[in-house]
N, CA, C, O and the ligand as a Tripos MOL2 file, in Angstrom:
@<TRIPOS>MOLECULE
protein
  297   295    75     0     0
PROTEIN
NO_CHARGES

@<TRIPOS>ATOM
      1 N          -0.4270   80.4640  134.5900 N.3       1 MET1
      2 CA         -1.3850   80.3400  133.4790 C.3       1 MET1
      3 C          -0.8920   79.2850  132.4800 C.2       1 MET1
      4 O          -1.6600   78.4480  132.0070 O.2       1 MET1
      5 N           0.4010   79.3470  132.1760 N.am      2 LYS2
      6 CA          0.9620   78.3830  131.2240 C.3       2 LYS2
      7 C           0.9230   76.9720  131.8010 C.2       2 LYS2
      8 O           0.4960   76.0370  131.1230 O.2       2 LYS2
      9 N           1.3610   76.8140  133.0390 N.am      3 ASP3
     10 CA          1.4310   75.4920  133.6480 C.3       3 ASP3
     11 C           0.1120   75.0700  134.2900 C.2       3 ASP3
     12 O          -0.2530   73.8950  134.2430 O.2       3 ASP3
     13 N          -0.6020   76.0210  134.8880 N.am      4 SER4
     14 CA         -1.8450   75.6670  135.5900 C.3       4 SER4
     15 C          -3.0190   75.5690  134.6360 C.2       4 SER4
     16 O          -4.0430   74.9700  134.9650 O.2       4 SER4
     17 N          -2.8750   76.1540  133.4540 N.am      5 ASN5
     18 CA         -3.9710   76.2210  132.4890 C.3       5 ASN5
     19 C          -5.1980   76.8930  133.0950 C.2       5 ASN5
     20 O          -6.3310   76.5790  132.7290 O.2       5 ASN5
     21 N          -4.9660   77.8230  134.0270 N.am      6 THR6
     22 CA         -6.0300   78.5520  134.6890 C.3       6 THR6
     23 C          -5.7000   80.0420  134.6670 C.2       6 THR6
     24 O          -4.5600   80.4220  134.9330 O.2       6 THR6
     25 N          -6.6710   80.8830  134.3560 N.am      7 CYS7
     26 CA         -6.4560   82.3230  134.3340 C.3       7 CYS7
     27 C          -6.2690   82.8390  135.7650 C.2       7 CYS7
     28 O          -7.1070   82.5650  136.6230 O.2       7 CYS7
     29 N          -5.1830   83.5820  136.0420 N.am      8 PRO8
     30 CA         -4.9590   84.0890  137.4000 C.3       8 PRO8
     31 C          -5.9100   85.2230  137.7620 C.2       8 PRO8
     32 O          -6.0070   85.5760  138.9370 O.2       8 PRO8
     33 N          -6.6040   85.7960  136.8090 N.am      9 LYS9
     34 CA         -7.5080   86.9250  137.0850 C.3       9 LYS9
     35 C          -8.9390   86.4720  137.3400 C.2       9 LYS9
     36 O          -9.5990   86.9920  138.2400 O.2       9 LYS9
     37 N          -9.4350   85.4940  136.5470 N.am     10 CYS10
     38 CA        -10.8460   85.1130  136.6900 C.3      10 CYS10
     39 C         -11.0240   83.6150  136.9660 C.2      10 CYS10
     40 O         -12.1480   83.1270  137.0860 O.2      10 CYS10
     41 N          -9.9060   82.8950  137.0650 N.am     11 GLN11
     42 CA         -9.9010   81.4560  137.3810 C.3      11 GLN11
     43 C         -10.4970   80.5890  136.2770 C.2      11 GLN11
     44 O         -10.7270   79.4000  136.4950 O.2      11 GLN11
     45 N         -10.7500   81.1500  135.1060 N.am     12 SER12
     46 CA        -11.2680   80.3570  133.9960 C.3      12 SER12
     47 C         -10.2130   79.3630  133.5230 C.2      12 SER12
     48 O          -9.0150   79.6360  133.6040 O.2      12 SER12
     49 N         -10.6520   78.2260  133.0360 N.am     13 ARG13
     50 CA         -9.7340   77.2490  132.4540 C.3      13 ARG13
     51 C          -9.8350   77.2550  130.9250 C.2      13 ARG13
     52 O          -9.3380   76.3510  130.2520 O.2      13 ARG13
     53 N         -10.4860   78.2910  130.3940 N.am     14 ASP14
     54 CA        -10.6110   78.4580  128.9430 C.3      14 ASP14
     55 C          -9.4220   79.2750  128.4550 C.2      14 ASP14
     56 O          -9.5210   80.4920  128.2930 O.2      14 ASP14
     57 N          -8.2870   78.5960  128.2180 N.am     15 ILE15
     58 CA         -7.0540   79.2720  127.8300 C.3      15 ILE15
     59 C          -6.7370   78.9420  126.3830 C.2      15 ILE15
     60 O          -6.7110   77.7770  125.9850 O.2      15 ILE15
     61 N          -6.5010   79.9690  125.6150 N.am     16 ILE16
     62 CA         -6.1530   79.8140  124.1960 C.3      16 ILE16
     63 C          -4.6530   80.0770  124.0500 C.2      16 ILE16
     64 O          -4.1670   81.1390  124.4410 O.2      16 ILE16
     65 N          -3.9250   79.1190  123.4920 N.am     17 VAL17
     66 CA         -2.4880   79.2940  123.2640 C.3      17 VAL17
     67 C          -2.2850   79.6680  121.8150 C.2      17 VAL17
     68 O          -2.6430   78.9170  120.9080 O.2      17 VAL17
     69 N          -1.7100   80.8330  121.6050 N.am     18 VAL18
     70 CA         -1.4970   81.3390  120.2550 C.3      18 VAL18
     71 C          -0.0050   81.2840  119.9560 C.2      18 VAL18
     72 O           0.7620   82.1220  120.4310 O.2      18 VAL18
     73 N           0.3990   80.2990  119.1730 N.am     19 SER19
     74 CA          1.7940   80.2210  118.7250 C.3      19 SER19
     75 C           1.9120   81.1080  117.5010 C.2      19 SER19
     76 O           1.3190   80.8430  116.4550 O.2      19 SER19
     77 N           2.6840   82.1590  117.6560 N.am     20 MET20
     78 CA          2.7140   83.1730  116.6260 C.3      20 MET20
     79 C           3.9200   83.0200  115.7260 C.2      20 MET20
     80 O           4.9880   82.5850  116.1560 O.2      20 MET20
     81 N           3.7340   83.3820  114.4860 N.am     21 ARG21
     82 CA          4.8570   83.4150  113.5620 C.3      21 ARG21
     83 C           5.7980   84.5070  114.0080 C.2      21 ARG21
     84 O           5.4150   85.4300  114.7280 O.2      21 ARG21
     85 N           7.0170   84.3900  113.5760 N.am     22 LYS22
     86 CA          8.0050   85.3950  113.9360 C.3      22 LYS22
     87 C           7.6850   86.7140  113.2280 C.2      22 LYS22
     88 O           7.8680   86.8570  112.0190 O.2      22 LYS22
     89 N           7.2100   87.6540  114.0090 N.am     23 THR23
     90 CA          6.9960   89.0070  113.5120 C.3      23 THR23
     91 C           7.6810   89.9460  114.4790 C.2      23 THR23
     92 O           8.1340   89.5280  115.5450 O.2      23 THR23
     93 N           7.7550   91.1760  114.1240 N.am     24 VAL24
     94 CA          8.4680   92.1340  114.9670 C.3      24 VAL24
     95 C           7.8800   92.1730  116.3740 C.2      24 VAL24
     96 O           8.6150   92.3690  117.3420 O.2      24 VAL24
     97 N           6.5730   91.9880  116.5020 N.am     25 SER25
     98 CA          5.9510   92.1200  117.8170 C.3      25 SER25
     99 C           5.9910   90.8200  118.6090 C.2      25 SER25
    100 O           5.6100   90.8140  119.7800 O.2      25 SER25
    101 N           6.4380   89.7200  118.0100 N.am     26 THR26
    102 CA          6.4050   88.4460  118.7240 C.3      26 THR26
    103 C           7.7760   87.8350  118.9090 C.2      26 THR26
    104 O           7.8950   86.6400  119.1830 O.2      26 THR26
    105 N           8.8000   88.6320  118.7640 N.am     27 ILE27
    106 CA         10.1510   88.1220  118.9480 C.3      27 ILE27
    107 C          10.9530   89.0600  119.8340 C.2      27 ILE27
    108 O          10.6060   90.2270  120.0140 O.2      27 ILE27
    109 N          12.0270   88.5270  120.3800 N.am     28 ILE28
    110 CA         13.0170   89.3520  121.0540 C.3      28 ILE28
    111 C          14.3010   89.1830  120.2550 C.2      28 ILE28
    112 O          14.9010   88.1080  120.2800 O.2      28 ILE28
    113 N          14.7290   90.2040  119.5590 N.am     29 PRO29
    114 CA         15.9390   90.0470  118.7300 C.3      29 PRO29
    115 C          17.1960   90.0020  119.5820 C.2      29 PRO29
    116 O          17.3800   90.8330  120.4710 O.2      29 PRO29
    117 N          18.0590   89.0370  119.3120 N.am     30 ILE30
    118 CA         19.3440   88.9630  120.0010 C.3      30 ILE30
    119 C          20.4740   88.9100  118.9880 C.2      30 ILE30
    120 O          21.6400   88.7870  119.3630 O.2      30 ILE30
    121 N          20.1440   88.9990  117.7200 N.am     31 ALA31
    122 CA         21.1580   89.0330  116.6700 C.3      31 ALA31
    123 C          20.5050   89.6930  115.4650 C.2      31 ALA31
    124 O          19.3520   90.1200  115.5340 O.2      31 ALA31
    125 N          21.2360   89.7780  114.3670 N.am     32 PHE32
    126 CA         20.7320   90.5000  113.2090 C.3      32 PHE32
    127 C          19.9660   89.6080  112.2320 C.2      32 PHE32
    128 O          19.5050   90.0950  111.2000 O.2      32 PHE32
    129 N          19.8200   88.3280  112.5260 N.am     33 THR33
    130 CA         19.0640   87.4410  111.6490 C.3      33 THR33
    131 C          17.8650   86.8980  112.3900 C.2      33 THR33
    132 O          17.8260   86.9420  113.6200 O.2      33 THR33
    133 N          16.8770   86.3840  111.6600 N.am     34 MET34
    134 CA         15.6970   85.8150  112.3200 C.3      34 MET34
    135 C          16.0760   84.5720  113.1360 C.2      34 MET34
    136 O          15.4060   84.2470  114.1160 O.2      34 MET34
    137 N          17.1500   83.8740  112.7330 N.am     35 ALA35
    138 CA         17.6130   82.7310  113.5200 C.3      35 ALA35
    139 C          18.1330   83.1940  114.8700 C.2      35 ALA35
    140 O          18.2030   82.4140  115.8200 O.2      35 ALA35
    141 N          18.4940   84.4620  114.9470 N.am     36 GLY36
    142 CA         18.9790   85.0240  116.2030 C.3      36 GLY36
    143 C          17.8830   85.6930  116.9980 C.2      36 GLY36
    144 O          18.1460   86.6530  117.7230 O.2      36 GLY36
    145 N          16.6660   85.2110  116.8810 N.am     37 CYS37
    146 CA         15.5370   85.7780  117.6020 C.3      37 CYS37
    147 C          14.9140   84.7210  118.5020 C.2      37 CYS37
    148 O          14.9770   83.5230  118.2220 O.2      37 CYS37
    149 N          14.3180   85.1860  119.5770 N.am     38 VAL38
    150 CA         13.6120   84.3080  120.4880 C.3      38 VAL38
    151 C          12.1190   84.4500  120.2100 C.2      38 VAL38
    152 O          11.5860   85.5590  120.2010 O.2      38 VAL38
    153 N          11.4550   83.3340  119.9870 N.am     39 ASN39
    154 CA         10.0460   83.3540  119.6260 C.3      39 ASN39
    155 C           9.1760   83.2760  120.8640 C.2      39 ASN39
    156 O           9.4910   82.5480  121.8050 O.2      39 ASN39
    157 N           8.0780   84.0260  120.8690 N.am     40 LEU40
    158 CA          7.1580   84.0670  121.9940 C.3      40 LEU40
    159 C           5.8440   83.3870  121.6190 C.2      40 LEU40
    160 O           5.4700   83.3450  120.4470 O.2      40 LEU40
    161 N           5.1490   82.8550  122.6260 N.am     41 ALA41
    162 CA          3.7980   82.3460  122.4380 C.3      41 ALA41
    163 C           2.8920   83.0850  123.4170 C.2      41 ALA41
    164 O           3.2990   83.3840  124.5400 O.2      41 ALA41
    165 N           1.6870   83.3750  122.9990 N.am     42 ARG42
    166 CA          0.7600   84.1390  123.8130 C.3      42 ARG42
    167 C          -0.3260   83.2180  124.3640 C.2      42 ARG42
    168 O          -0.9100   82.4210  123.6300 O.2      42 ARG42
    169 N          -0.5890   83.3400  125.6720 N.am     43 HIS43
    170 CA         -1.6520   82.5710  126.3230 C.3      43 HIS43
    171 C          -2.7660   83.5730  126.6630 C.2      43 HIS43
    172 O          -2.5450   84.5260  127.4100 O.2      43 HIS43
    173 N          -3.9520   83.3480  126.1100 N.am     44 VAL44
    174 CA         -5.0460   84.2980  126.2460 C.3      44 VAL44
    175 C          -6.2100   83.6210  126.9610 C.2      44 VAL44
    176 O          -6.6140   82.5160  126.5990 O.2      44 VAL44
    177 N          -6.7460   84.2980  127.9830 N.am     45 CYS45
    178 CA         -7.9480   83.7780  128.6580 C.3      45 CYS45
    179 C          -9.1420   83.9930  127.7460 C.2      45 CYS45
    180 O          -9.3750   85.1050  127.2720 O.2      45 CYS45
    181 N          -9.8980   82.9350  127.5000 N.am     46 GLY46
    182 CA        -11.0630   83.0080  126.6320 C.3      46 GLY46
    183 C         -12.2680   83.6430  127.2860 C.2      46 GLY46
    184 O         -13.2940   83.8200  126.6290 O.2      46 GLY46
    185 N         -12.1790   83.9990  128.5780 N.am     47 VAL47
    186 CA        -13.2970   84.6290  129.2690 C.3      47 VAL47
    187 C         -13.0530   86.1170  129.4740 C.2      47 VAL47
    188 O         -13.8690   86.9430  129.0640 O.2      47 VAL47
    189 N         -11.9170   86.4690  130.1170 N.am     48 CYS48
    190 CA        -11.6940   87.8850  130.4480 C.3      48 CYS48
    191 C         -10.6810   88.5520  129.5220 C.2      48 CYS48
    192 O         -10.5760   89.7790  129.5190 O.2      48 CYS48
    193 N          -9.9350   87.7770  128.7390 N.am     49 GLY49
    194 CA         -8.9880   88.3620  127.7950 C.3      49 GLY49
    195 C          -7.6110   88.6110  128.3630 C.2      49 GLY49
    196 O          -6.7430   89.1210  127.6560 O.2      49 GLY49
    197 N          -7.3800   88.2620  129.6380 N.am     50 PHE50
    198 CA         -6.0410   88.4330  130.1920 C.3      50 PHE50
    199 C          -5.0490   87.6650  129.3350 C.2      50 PHE50
    200 O          -5.3320   86.5610  128.8710 O.2      50 PHE50
    201 N          -3.8660   88.2750  129.1300 N.am     51 THR51
    202 CA         -2.8920   87.7060  128.2020 C.3      51 THR51
    203 C          -1.5140   87.6570  128.8400 C.2      51 THR51
    204 O          -1.0950   88.5980  129.5130 O.2      51 THR51
    205 N          -0.8100   86.5410  128.6200 N.am     52 GLU52
    206 CA          0.5870   86.4110  129.0270 C.3      52 GLU52
    207 C           1.3880   85.9670  127.8220 C.2      52 GLU52
    208 O           0.8790   85.2820  126.9350 O.2      52 GLU52
    209 N           2.6600   86.3680  127.8010 N.am     53 GLU53
    210 CA          3.5640   85.9010  126.7550 C.3      53 GLU53
    211 C           4.6580   85.0720  127.3920 C.2      53 GLU53
    212 O           5.1890   85.4270  128.4450 O.2      53 GLU53
    213 N           4.9990   83.9450  126.7370 N.am     54 TRP54
    214 CA          5.9860   83.0270  127.2790 C.3      54 TRP54
    215 C           6.9840   82.6150  126.2070 C.2      54 TRP54
    216 O           6.6750   82.5540  125.0170 O.2      54 TRP54
    217 N           8.1850   82.3380  126.6760 N.am     55 ILE55
    218 CA          9.1920   81.7090  125.8340 C.3      55 ILE55
    219 C           9.1130   80.2190  126.1330 C.2      55 ILE55
    220 O           9.3190   79.8060  127.2740 O.2      55 ILE55
    221 N           8.8160   79.4100  125.1220 N.am     56 HIS56
    222 CA          8.6000   77.9910  125.3920 C.3      56 HIS56
    223 C           9.8780   77.1660  125.3270 C.2      56 HIS56
    224 O           9.9920   76.1440  126.0040 O.2      56 HIS56
    225 N          10.8310   77.5980  124.5240 N.am     57 ASP57
    226 CA         12.0640   76.8330  124.3890 C.3      57 ASP57
    227 C          13.0540   77.2890  125.4640 C.2      57 ASP57
    228 O          13.5520   78.4130  125.4140 O.2      57 ASP57
    229 N          13.3370   76.4180  126.4320 N.am     58 LYS58
    230 CA         14.2270   76.8070  127.5480 C.3      58 LYS58
    231 C          15.6190   77.1680  127.0580 C.2      58 LYS58
    232 O          16.3170   77.9310  127.7250 O.2      58 LYS58
    233 N          16.0470   76.6440  125.9130 N.am     59 ASN59
    234 CA         17.3350   77.0470  125.3630 C.3      59 ASN59
    235 C          17.3390   78.5330  125.0030 C.2      59 ASN59
    236 O          18.3720   79.1980  125.0890 O.2      59 ASN59
    237 N          16.1750   79.0460  124.6000 N.am     60 ASP60
    238 CA         16.0810   80.4600  124.2630 C.3      60 ASP60
    239 C          16.2650   81.3320  125.4960 C.2      60 ASP60
    240 O          16.7780   82.4460  125.3880 O.2      60 ASP60
    241 N          15.8580   80.8490  126.6640 N.am     61 ILE61
    242 CA         16.0520   81.6270  127.8980 C.3      61 ILE61
    243 C          17.5500   81.7730  128.1660 C.2      61 ILE61
    244 O          18.0100   82.8460  128.5560 O.2      61 ILE61
    245 N          18.3000   80.7090  127.9620 N.am     62 ASP62
    246 CA         19.7510   80.7940  128.1450 C.3      62 ASP62
    247 C          20.3720   81.7420  127.1260 C.2      62 ASP62
    248 O          21.3060   82.4790  127.4420 O.2      62 ASP62
    249 N          19.8470   81.7210  125.9000 N.am     63 ARG63
    250 CA         20.3670   82.6300  124.8750 C.3      63 ARG63
    251 C          20.1010   84.0830  125.2570 C.2      63 ARG63
    252 O          20.9520   84.9500  125.0540 O.2      63 ARG63
    253 N          18.9200   84.3470  125.8110 N.am     64 LEU64
    254 CA         18.6080   85.6990  126.2700 C.3      64 LEU64
    255 C          19.5350   86.1250  127.4010 C.2      64 LEU64
    256 O          20.0460   87.2450  127.4140 O.2      64 LEU64
    257 N          19.7440   85.2140  128.3510 N.am     65 ARG65
    258 CA         20.6050   85.5190  129.4880 C.3      65 ARG65
    259 C          22.0140   85.8770  129.0040 C.2      65 ARG65
    260 O          22.6390   86.8150  129.4990 O.2      65 ARG65
    261 N          22.4920   85.1070  128.0290 N.am     66 ALA66
    262 CA         23.8340   85.3450  127.5150 C.3      66 ALA66
    263 C          23.9380   86.7090  126.8430 C.2      66 ALA66
    264 O          24.9920   87.3440  126.8720 O.2      66 ALA66
    265 N          22.8280   87.1610  126.2300 N.am     67 ASN67
    266 CA         22.8610   88.4220  125.5020 C.3      67 ASN67
    267 C          22.5030   89.6260  126.3620 C.2      67 ASN67
    268 O          22.9780   90.7330  126.1080 O.2      67 ASN67
    269 N          21.6610   89.4160  127.3870 N.am     68 PHE68
    270 CA         21.1440   90.5740  128.1290 C.3      68 PHE68
    271 C          21.4970   90.5650  129.6040 C.2      68 PHE68
    272 O          21.0500   91.4410  130.3440 O.2      68 PHE68
    273 N          22.2810   89.6060  130.0470 N.am     69 ALA69
    274 CA         22.6730   89.5770  131.4650 C.3      69 ALA69
    275 C          23.3840   90.8780  131.7980 C.2      69 ALA69
    276 O          24.0090   91.5100  130.9450 O.2      69 ALA69
    277 N          23.2710   91.2530  133.0510 N.am     70 ALA70
    278 CA         23.8460   92.5260  133.4890 C.3      70 ALA70
    279 C          25.2890   92.6550  133.0320 C.2      70 ALA70
    280 O          26.1390   91.8230  133.3490 O.2      70 ALA70
    281 N          25.5370   93.6880  132.2990 N.am     71 LYS71
    282 CA         26.8870   93.9590  131.8270 C.3      71 LYS71
    283 C          27.4180   95.1610  132.6100 C.2      71 LYS71
    284 O          26.6510   96.0520  132.9760 O.2      71 LYS71
    285 N          28.7090   95.1870  132.8650 N.am     72 PRO72
    286 CA         29.2470   96.3110  133.6240 C.3      72 PRO72
    287 C          28.9950   97.6190  132.9010 C.2      72 PRO72
    288 O          29.1620   97.7090  131.6850 O.2      72 PRO72
    289 N          28.5950   98.6210  133.6460 N.am     73 THR73
    290 CA         28.3860   99.9390  133.0430 C.3      73 THR73
    291 C          29.7220  100.6580  132.9050 C.2      73 THR73
    292 O          30.6080  100.5090  133.7460 O.2      73 THR73
    293 N          29.8560  101.4250  131.8570 N.am     74 PRO74
    294 CA         31.1450  102.1010  131.6290 C.3      74 PRO74
    295 C          31.4350  103.1350  132.6970 C.2      74 PRO74
    296 O          32.4760  103.7920  132.6540 O.2      74 PRO74
    297 ZN         -9.5510   85.3060  132.7320 Zn       75 ZN75
@<TRIPOS>BOND
     1     1     2 1
     2     2     3 1
     3     3     4 2
     4     3     5 am
     5     5     6 1
     6     6     7 1
     7     7     8 2
     8     7     9 am
     9     9    10 1
    10    10    11 1
    11    11    12 2
    12    11    13 am
    13    13    14 1
    14    14    15 1
    15    15    16 2
    16    15    17 am
    17    17    18 1
    18    18    19 1
    19    19    20 2
    20    19    21 am
    21    21    22 1
    22    22    23 1
    23    23    24 2
    24    23    25 am
    25    25    26 1
    26    26    27 1
    27    27    28 2
    28    27    29 am
    29    29    30 1
    30    30    31 1
    31    31    32 2
    32    31    33 am
    33    33    34 1
    34    34    35 1
    35    35    36 2
    36    35    37 am
    37    37    38 1
    38    38    39 1
    39    39    40 2
    40    39    41 am
    41    41    42 1
    42    42    43 1
    43    43    44 2
    44    43    45 am
    45    45    46 1
    46    46    47 1
    47    47    48 2
    48    47    49 am
    49    49    50 1
    50    50    51 1
    51    51    52 2
    52    51    53 am
    53    53    54 1
    54    54    55 1
    55    55    56 2
    56    55    57 am
    57    57    58 1
    58    58    59 1
    59    59    60 2
    60    59    61 am
    61    61    62 1
    62    62    63 1
    63    63    64 2
    64    63    65 am
    65    65    66 1
    66    66    67 1
    67    67    68 2
    68    67    69 am
    69    69    70 1
    70    70    71 1
    71    71    72 2
    72    71    73 am
    73    73    74 1
    74    74    75 1
    75    75    76 2
    76    75    77 am
    77    77    78 1
    78    78    79 1
    79    79    80 2
    80    79    81 am
    81    81    82 1
    82    82    83 1
    83    83    84 2
    84    83    85 am
    85    85    86 1
    86    86    87 1
    87    87    88 2
    88    87    89 am
    89    89    90 1
    90    90    91 1
    91    91    92 2
    92    91    93 am
    93    93    94 1
    94    94    95 1
    95    95    96 2
    96    95    97 am
    97    97    98 1
    98    98    99 1
    99    99   100 2
   100    99   101 am
   101   101   102 1
   102   102   103 1
   103   103   104 2
   104   103   105 am
   105   105   106 1
   106   106   107 1
   107   107   108 2
   108   107   109 am
   109   109   110 1
   110   110   111 1
   111   111   112 2
   112   111   113 am
   113   113   114 1
   114   114   115 1
   115   115   116 2
   116   115   117 am
   117   117   118 1
   118   118   119 1
   119   119   120 2
   120   119   121 am
   121   121   122 1
   122   122   123 1
   123   123   124 2
   124   123   125 am
   125   125   126 1
   126   126   127 1
   127   127   128 2
   128   127   129 am
   129   129   130 1
   130   130   131 1
   131   131   132 2
   132   131   133 am
   133   133   134 1
   134   134   135 1
   135   135   136 2
   136   135   137 am
   137   137   138 1
   138   138   139 1
   139   139   140 2
   140   139   141 am
   141   141   142 1
   142   142   143 1
   143   143   144 2
   144   143   145 am
   145   145   146 1
   146   146   147 1
   147   147   148 2
   148   147   149 am
   149   149   150 1
   150   150   151 1
   151   151   152 2
   152   151   153 am
   153   153   154 1
   154   154   155 1
   155   155   156 2
   156   155   157 am
   157   157   158 1
   158   158   159 1
   159   159   160 2
   160   159   161 am
   161   161   162 1
   162   162   163 1
   163   163   164 2
   164   163   165 am
   165   165   166 1
   166   166   167 1
   167   167   168 2
   168   167   169 am
   169   169   170 1
   170   170   171 1
   171   171   172 2
   172   171   173 am
   173   173   174 1
   174   174   175 1
   175   175   176 2
   176   175   177 am
   177   177   178 1
   178   178   179 1
   179   179   180 2
   180   179   181 am
   181   181   182 1
   182   182   183 1
   183   183   184 2
   184   183   185 am
   185   185   186 1
   186   186   187 1
   187   187   188 2
   188   187   189 am
   189   189   190 1
   190   190   191 1
   191   191   192 2
   192   191   193 am
   193   193   194 1
   194   194   195 1
   195   195   196 2
   196   195   197 am
   197   197   198 1
   198   198   199 1
   199   199   200 2
   200   199   201 am
   201   201   202 1
   202   202   203 1
   203   203   204 2
   204   203   205 am
   205   205   206 1
   206   206   207 1
   207   207   208 2
   208   207   209 am
   209   209   210 1
   210   210   211 1
   211   211   212 2
   212   211   213 am
   213   213   214 1
   214   214   215 1
   215   215   216 2
   216   215   217 am
   217   217   218 1
   218   218   219 1
   219   219   220 2
   220   219   221 am
   221   221   222 1
   222   222   223 1
   223   223   224 2
   224   223   225 am
   225   225   226 1
   226   226   227 1
   227   227   228 2
   228   227   229 am
   229   229   230 1
   230   230   231 1
   231   231   232 2
   232   231   233 am
   233   233   234 1
   234   234   235 1
   235   235   236 2
   236   235   237 am
   237   237   238 1
   238   238   239 1
   239   239   240 2
   240   239   241 am
   241   241   242 1
   242   242   243 1
   243   243   244 2
   244   243   245 am
   245   245   246 1
   246   246   247 1
   247   247   248 2
   248   247   249 am
   249   249   250 1
   250   250   251 1
   251   251   252 2
   252   251   253 am
   253   253   254 1
   254   254   255 1
   255   255   256 2
   256   255   257 am
   257   257   258 1
   258   258   259 1
   259   259   260 2
   260   259   261 am
   261   261   262 1
   262   262   263 1
   263   263   264 2
   264   263   265 am
   265   265   266 1
   266   266   267 1
   267   267   268 2
   268   267   269 am
   269   269   270 1
   270   270   271 1
   271   271   272 2
   272   271   273 am
   273   273   274 1
   274   274   275 1
   275   275   276 2
   276   275   277 am
   277   277   278 1
   278   278   279 1
   279   279   280 2
   280   279   281 am
   281   281   282 1
   282   282   283 1
   283   283   284 2
   284   283   285 am
   285   285   286 1
   286   286   287 1
   287   287   288 2
   288   287   289 am
   289   289   290 1
   290   290   291 1
   291   291   292 2
   292   291   293 am
   293   293   294 1
   294   294   295 1
   295   295   296 2
@<TRIPOS>SUBSTRUCTURE
     1 MET1         2 RESIDUE 1 A MET
     2 LYS2         6 RESIDUE 1 A LYS
     3 ASP3        10 RESIDUE 1 A ASP
     4 SER4        14 RESIDUE 1 A SER
     5 ASN5        18 RESIDUE 1 A ASN
     6 THR6        22 RESIDUE 1 A THR
     7 CYS7        26 RESIDUE 1 A CYS
     8 PRO8        30 RESIDUE 1 A PRO
     9 LYS9        34 RESIDUE 1 A LYS
    10 CYS10       38 RESIDUE 1 A CYS
    11 GLN11       42 RESIDUE 1 A GLN
    12 SER12       46 RESIDUE 1 A SER
    13 ARG13       50 RESIDUE 1 A ARG
    14 ASP14       54 RESIDUE 1 A ASP
    15 ILE15       58 RESIDUE 1 A ILE
    16 ILE16       62 RESIDUE 1 A ILE
    17 VAL17       66 RESIDUE 1 A VAL
    18 VAL18       70 RESIDUE 1 A VAL
    19 SER19       74 RESIDUE 1 A SER
    20 MET20       78 RESIDUE 1 A MET
    21 ARG21       82 RESIDUE 1 A ARG
    22 LYS22       86 RESIDUE 1 A LYS
    23 THR23       90 RESIDUE 1 A THR
    24 VAL24       94 RESIDUE 1 A VAL
    25 SER25       98 RESIDUE 1 A SER
    26 THR26      102 RESIDUE 1 A THR
    27 ILE27      106 RESIDUE 1 A ILE
    28 ILE28      110 RESIDUE 1 A ILE
    29 PRO29      114 RESIDUE 1 A PRO
    30 ILE30      118 RESIDUE 1 A ILE
    31 ALA31      122 RESIDUE 1 A ALA
    32 PHE32      126 RESIDUE 1 A PHE
    33 THR33      130 RESIDUE 1 A THR
    34 MET34      134 RESIDUE 1 A MET
    35 ALA35      138 RESIDUE 1 A ALA
    36 GLY36      142 RESIDUE 1 A GLY
    37 CYS37      146 RESIDUE 1 A CYS
    38 VAL38      150 RESIDUE 1 A VAL
    39 ASN39      154 RESIDUE 1 A ASN
    40 LEU40      158 RESIDUE 1 A LEU
    41 ALA41      162 RESIDUE 1 A ALA
    42 ARG42      166 RESIDUE 1 A ARG
    43 HIS43      170 RESIDUE 1 A HIS
    44 VAL44      174 RESIDUE 1 A VAL
    45 CYS45      178 RESIDUE 1 A CYS
    46 GLY46      182 RESIDUE 1 A GLY
    47 VAL47      186 RESIDUE 1 A VAL
    48 CYS48      190 RESIDUE 1 A CYS
    49 GLY49      194 RESIDUE 1 A GLY
    50 PHE50      198 RESIDUE 1 A PHE
    51 THR51      202 RESIDUE 1 A THR
    52 GLU52      206 RESIDUE 1 A GLU
    53 GLU53      210 RESIDUE 1 A GLU
    54 TRP54      214 RESIDUE 1 A TRP
    55 ILE55      218 RESIDUE 1 A ILE
    56 HIS56      222 RESIDUE 1 A HIS
    57 ASP57      226 RESIDUE 1 A ASP
    58 LYS58      230 RESIDUE 1 A LYS
    59 ASN59      234 RESIDUE 1 A ASN
    60 ASP60      238 RESIDUE 1 A ASP
    61 ILE61      242 RESIDUE 1 A ILE
    62 ASP62      246 RESIDUE 1 A ASP
    63 ARG63      250 RESIDUE 1 A ARG
    64 LEU64      254 RESIDUE 1 A LEU
    65 ARG65      258 RESIDUE 1 A ARG
    66 ALA66      262 RESIDUE 1 A ALA
    67 ASN67      266 RESIDUE 1 A ASN
    68 PHE68      270 RESIDUE 1 A PHE
    69 ALA69      274 RESIDUE 1 A ALA
    70 ALA70      278 RESIDUE 1 A ALA
    71 LYS71      282 RESIDUE 1 A LYS
    72 PRO72      286 RESIDUE 1 A PRO
    73 THR73      290 RESIDUE 1 A THR
    74 PRO74      294 RESIDUE 1 A PRO
    75 ZN75       297 GROUP 0 **** ****
């Protein structure tokens, strides 16, 4: 959906990209400050309403991996 600009459910090309401000529901916290959060953007189909959330900054994916990669269980 993000790259194809096509809805996978109804094949519509009417995609709305909603870049959201950092709020509790649009971030993944990886530290105790807002600078330590990963921001999400929502892609919404303008026909059927199907929605996906994406991390646009590839550096943020590495930050998530560093914080949430499988850690040994005690
Ligand atoms: Zn759709």
